[in-house]
N, C-alpha and C positions, 0 to 999 in steps of 0.2 A: 460769390464770396460775401460773407457778412462780417461785420465788425466783431461779432462775438466769436467767430471761427478763427480769425487770424489777428495777429498782433504786429503792430508797426515796430520794426527792429532796425536800428542804425548800425552800419558796419563801417569801420575804417580799414581800407584795404591798401596794402603796400607790399613791396618786394624789392629785392636787390639793393638793400641798404649798404652793403659792402663796407663794413667798418666805420660807418658814419658815427661821429661822437655826439654826445648829448647836446653840446653847445651848438654845433652846426645844425643839428636836427631842429632844435627849438627856434633858432634864428632864421635859418634859410629854407628849411623844408616844411616845418609845421609852425607857421608864424603866429604872432601874438594874438591875432583875431580868433584863434581857436577857442578862446574863452567865450565867444559869442555863438558858438556852434551848438547844435543839439547834443544831448547826452549820447555818448557812444556806448552801445550795448556790446559789440563784439569787434575786436581787432583781428584781422586776418593778415598774417605775414607769410608770403608765398616763397620764402627761401632766399639763399645767399645773404645770410646775416653778415658774413665775413668776406674778405678778399681771397685769402688762401688758408682759411682755418686759423688755428691758434687759440689756446685756452683763454688768454687774456682778451682776445677779440670776441669770444662768445660772452664773456662777462660784460664787455662793453655794450654788446647788442642788448643784453638783458637790462642794462641800466637805461638805455634809450627807451625800450618798451615799458619799463617801469615808470617812466615819466608820463605815460598816457593814461588818462583816467577812463577806465572801461570795466564793464562787468566781466567779460571774458577776453583773453588774449590767446588766440590759437596760432601756433607757429609750426612751420615745417622747415626742413633743411633744403639746401640747394646744392648744385654741383661744386660750388666753391667752399662749402663747409666740410672740409676734407675729413677731419677726425670723426665726424658723426656717422660716416659710412664704414662699418666694421670690415666688410669684405674688401673695400678699396684700401683702407688704412693698413690692414695686415699684409697686403701685397705691395704696398707703396715702397719705392726706393728713392732715396735722395740723390743729389747730383753725383755723389761719390759711390753710389750703389749700396748704401747701407739701409737696412730695414728700420722702420720706425717702431717704437715700442707700443705694444697693444694697450699698455696702461694709459696712453694718451687718449685712445678711444673711450676707454672706461671713464676717464676723468671728464672728458667733454660731455658725455651722456649724463654724468652726475651733475655737471653744471647746468645743463639744459632741463633736467628733470628733478633736481634736488632743491635744497633750501633757497639758493640764490634765485632760481626761477620762481619758486613759490612766493618769495618776497616781492618779486616783480609782477606777480599776477599772471605768469605765463604758463600755458600748457603746451608742451612740446609733443607734437603728434607724429607717431610712426605711420607708415603706409597702412591704409585700411579705412574702415567706416567708423565714424565717431558720432555719438549722439549726446546732447546735453540739454537740460532745462535751464533757461535763462531767467535772470531776476525779474524781467518784465513780464514773465508768464508764458513766453513762447518756447517752443521746442525746436531745436536745430538738429538736422541730420546732415552730416558732411562727410564726403570722401576726400582723403588726403593722400598725396604721393609726392615724394621728393625726386623721383626718377625722371630722367630725360634721355632721349636718344644719344648714344655714345658719340662724343666729339672731343678729341684730344684726350689728355690724361687728367680727367676730372672725376669727381665722386658721383655716385648714384647713376651709373650708366646702364643702358640696355641696348642690345644689338637691333639692327633693322628688322631681323627676322623674328624677334621676340615680341609677343603680345601679352603684356601683363594685365590687360584690362578687359578683354573679351574672350569668349570661348573660342579656342583654336586648338587643333591637334598638336601644334608645336609648343604649347604652353602647359607647364605642369599645373594640375588642378589647384595646388596650394598657392600658386602665384596669381590666380584669377580672382582678384579681390573687389573689382568694381561691381557694386550691387545694381539692381534694376531701378532703384529710385533713391535719390537723396535730394535735399534742397539745394545744396551747394557742392560743387567740385572744386577743390583747391589743389592745384599741381604747381610744380616749379616751372615747367615749360608749357608752351602753347600748343594747341592742336594745329594740324596742317592747314595753312592758308588763312589762319585767323590771327591777326596782329602778330605775325611771326616773320615779317620781312626784314632782312638785313643784307649787307653786301654779299653774303653767300647765297642769297635767294630766300625762298620760303622754307624755313628749316623746322617747322613744327612737326608734330607726330601724327601720322595718318591713323594709327591705332587709337589715339586719344580722340581724334575727330569722330571716328566710328563709335566710340564709347559715349560721347556726349550726345550724339544723335539718338542712341539707344535709351540713355537714362533720362534725357531732357530735364536737367536741373533748372532751377530759377536762374542761377548764376554760375559761371565758371570763371574763376580768377587764377591768375598766374603772373609770371614775370619772365626772367631769363633773357629774353631778347629785348635789350634796352631800346633799340630803334622802333620796336613795335608798340610802345606804350600808347594806350588809348582805350576807347570803349566802342563796342559794336553790339547792336541787337541783331541776332542771327535768326532769320525767318526761314523755316523749312516747311511751310504749309503746303507748298505745291508738290514737292517731291522729296523723299528721304535721301535721294542722291544729289539733290541740287543745293548748293550753298548760296545763300543770298544775304549779304550783310547790308542792313539798312543804315543810312546815315542817322546819327543819334538824334538829329533834329526832327526826323520823320516819325520817330516812335510816338505812339499814342496810348492813351489809357490813364488811369489814375491810381494804380496799385503799387507802383514803384517810383520813387523819386531818386534821381541821381544828382548829387551835388558835388561839383568840383571846386575846391577852395584852395587857392594859392595866390599869395601876394596881392590880396584884395580882389581877385577875380572869382566870381561864382557863377556856375552854369547849372541850371536845374531843368530837368525834363521829366516827363512821366512815361511810364511803360507798363503795360499789362503783362505781368509775368506769370499768371496762373493759367494760361491757356494751354500749355503743354506743347506748343509748336514754335515758341520763340525763346531764346536764351540770351541773357546778358553776358557778353564776354568782356573781361576786364584784364588788360595788361597793366599791372600796377607798379612797374619798375620805377623807382625814384632816381636811379642813376642814369644820367643822360648818355648819349653815344659818345660824348667827350669825356666820360669817366668821372663826372662830378655828380654827387647826390643832391640835386637841386629841384627836381620835380616833386610836387606835393602828392600825398596819398589821395585816394579817392574816398569820398564820403557818400555812401550808398544806403538808401533806406528801402528795405524789403518788408513785405508782409508775410510772416511765418505762421505756421499752424500753432494754435494754442496748445500748451502742454495739458495732458489729461491726468 
């Protein structure tokens, strides 16, 4: 890799903000020293903007994101963002058995894709592959999906037998949207066995694990499982069937810097992410297992291909 081929690009990665307001975010989550940090090129929000949906809550989330200075702000929904899932919302029944109006879905999408989002600098992404040229001269290819394995009565579910990511006889061709190569995969939920541990066990998706092995992105970011928050470098050099997570301190190389900034603490390590056999996995939930949005976002610097 040469400096002329790749461009240093800084990402702010967060998830599961769950109705956090701007005052809490700026005081407790993204503290005052943010002004001393490098310029942010791309914000990635991995879903669960809200606690149980609600049009006012989507507007609140956009206000928080609007307060972050960045070139691009790419956002997906999560299972708590109820109205944004049309299929879920049209079949939803409240406690009295009454159906919700489809207009709430339409209005929620308008909020997330309309003028309010534009003024906040937010691009709300549907499931699929997205590419964009950044102001720093880099080109980003990203696959996004808000879907997670079905658990309770929440939005964007899929069954254990459904594979939306890989070629399988049981999956309709129109649903197989994971490409063979992207720089970043952003999903709401984790892959099986990767930063997915909670009291119910390892609850990540085995189909998603299979997909990231196949695609080998530089980074896979997600949230959903609050207890799993953290970073892992996944090393699959020895065997495509062997999962080996390296402690972050043992990562080596100089192509990627990972900076964790919260309440005066900063951790920086290097990692060579262009080898094709290692992936940076990031669980970016800011809500703790106690239900409080107090963990900081991750500040991650990658080297992306130069736009042509």
